[in-house]
C-alpha positions in Angstrom: 19.0 -15.4 -8.3 19.1 -12.0 -10.1 21.1 -9.3 -8.4 18.7 -6.5 -7.5 18.4 -3.6 -5.1 14.8 -2.6 -5.1 11.6 -3.9 -6.8 8.1 -2.4 -7.0 4.6 -3.5 -7.9 1.4 -1.6 -8.3 -1.6 -3.4 -6.8 -5.2 -2.5 -6.1 -5.7 -2.1 -2.3 -9.2 -3.0 -1.2 -8.6 -1.3 2.2 -8.3 2.1 0.6 -10.1 1.4 -2.7 -7.1 2.7 -4.7 -4.0 1.6 -6.5 -0.9 1.6 -4.4 2.8 0.8 -5.2 4.6 -1.6 -2.9 8.4 -1.3 -2.9 10.7 -4.0 -1.5 14.4 -3.4 -0.9 17.0 -6.2 -1.0 17.4 -5.7 2.7 13.8 -6.7 3.3 12.5 -3.2 4.0 9.1 -2.5 2.5 7.2 0.7 1.7 3.7 1.2 0.5 2.7 4.5 -1.2 -0.8 4.2 0.2 0.4 4.2 3.8 1.7 7.8 3.7 -1.2 9.0 1.5 -4.0 7.5 3.6 -2.4 7.4 7.1 -1.5 11.1 7.1 -3.8 12.6 4.5 -3.6 16.2 3.4 -6.8 18.2 2.9 -7.4 16.9 -0.7 -6.9 13.3 0.3 -9.1 13.8 3.4 -11.9 15.0 1.2 -11.4 12.0 -1.2 -11.5 9.6 1.8 -14.8 11.1 3.0 -16.3 10.8 -0.5 -15.2 7.2 -0.9 -16.4 6.3 2.6 -19.8 7.7 1.8 -19.9 6.0 -1.6 -18.7 2.6 -0.4 -20.6 2.7 2.9 -17.6 1.5 4.8 -14.6 3.2 6.3 -11.5 3.7 4.1 -8.5 2.9 6.3 -5.0 2.0 5.5 -3.9 -1.2 7.4 -0.3 0.0 7.7 2.8 -1.3 6.1 2.3 -4.7 7.8 -0.9 -5.4 5.9 -1.3 -8.8 4.2 -0.9 -7.3 0.7 2.5 -5.7 1.5 3.8 -8.7 3.5 2.5 -11.1 0.8 4.4 -9.3 -1.9 7.5 -9.0 0.2 7.4 -12.8 1.0 6.9 -13.6 -2.6 9.9 -11.5 -3.7 12.2 -12.7 -0.9 11.4 -16.4 -1.7 12.5 -16.0 -5.4 
């Protein structure tokens, strides 16, 4: 196994209809950039979410850092 500290992967997240970056630390801690952006949106992001919701005709909601995309990538990396 390669010695690493942190790894990252950019994926398309269907829940927020946007690209997000998932970071996995060697300790197993995970972070998704979409979580902060869509869970606690600023005024600009809030407007974007409203527009996307209207366009897609479904709510745009982040599923949190325990969503299947984040845990799937974490499990894949930890298994290698």
